[in-house]
C-alpha positions, 0 to 999 in steps of 0.5 A, spaced: 061 937 148 061 929 147 068 926 149 071 919 147 070 914 152 077 912 156 079 905 156 086 906 158 086 902 165 092 905 167 089 912 167 082 909 170 086 906 176 089 913 178 085 917 184 081 923 182 083 930 185 078 935 188 074 939 183 073 946 183 068 951 180 073 952 174 071 945 172 064 946 171 065 945 163 067 938 165 059 937 168 057 939 161 061 935 157 059 929 162 052 930 160 053 931 153 057 924 153 052 920 157 046 923 153 050 920 147 051 913 150 044 913 154 042 906 151 048 903 154 050 907 160 047 910 166 052 914 169 059 916 168 065 919 172 070 925 169 076 920 168 071 916 163 072 922 159 079 923 160 079 928 166 081 926 173 077 930 177 072 928 182 065 929 178 060 924 177 053 924 173 048 919 173 041 918 171 036 918 177 029 916 175 030 920 168 033 926 171 041 927 170 044 929 177 051 932 177 055 931 183 062 935 185 067 932 190 062 926 192 063 922 198 060 916 202 058 918 209 054 912 211 052 905 207 048 899 209 045 893 207 051 890 203 050 885 197 054 882 191 052 883 184 055 884 177 056 890 173 059 892 166 062 898 165 062 903 158 070 903 159 071 896 160 069 889 157 065 884 160 062 884 167 065 883 173 063 881 180 063 887 186 060 888 193 055 894 193 050 897 198 042 898 198 042 904 201 048 910 201 048 917 204 052 921 200 056 928 201 057 932 195 057 939 192 052 941 187 053 945 180 052 951 184 058 948 189 053 948 195 054 942 200 049 937 200 047 931 203 042 926 200 040 918 201 040 914 195 037 907 195 036 901 190 039 902 183 041 909 183 045 907 189 048 902 185 050 907 180 053 912 184 057 907 188 060 904 181 062 912 179 065 913 186 069 907 185 072 910 178 074 917 182 078 912 187 081 909 181 078 902 183 077 898 177 071 893 178 
């Protein structure tokens, strides 16, 4: 189901709690909502649709990837950049890493570990900030 985008900074600033298998429908809602906003958005966190759970979705070279309970385990090559956000007005400066290693669970709740680089790594870091309640 396509959900409205949350723009309430107080809500977005709250840390998300771990997701469980009971939250699988949130992934479907994120997929539908990201698809509906694909012209202006490449990733989303569950709190952007009003659910404070540790779930993100992002476009990885044309394929949507959902991560449950993602965590950064390694970062390298920091750089400064500017990003916009569907939930916020304008563009803000932020620090990102060119390469990241992420530990997460897939939609079958199997543990995974994967390294991402470049634009995809930047998208994931933005969405992980959402889960931590970090407003860029």
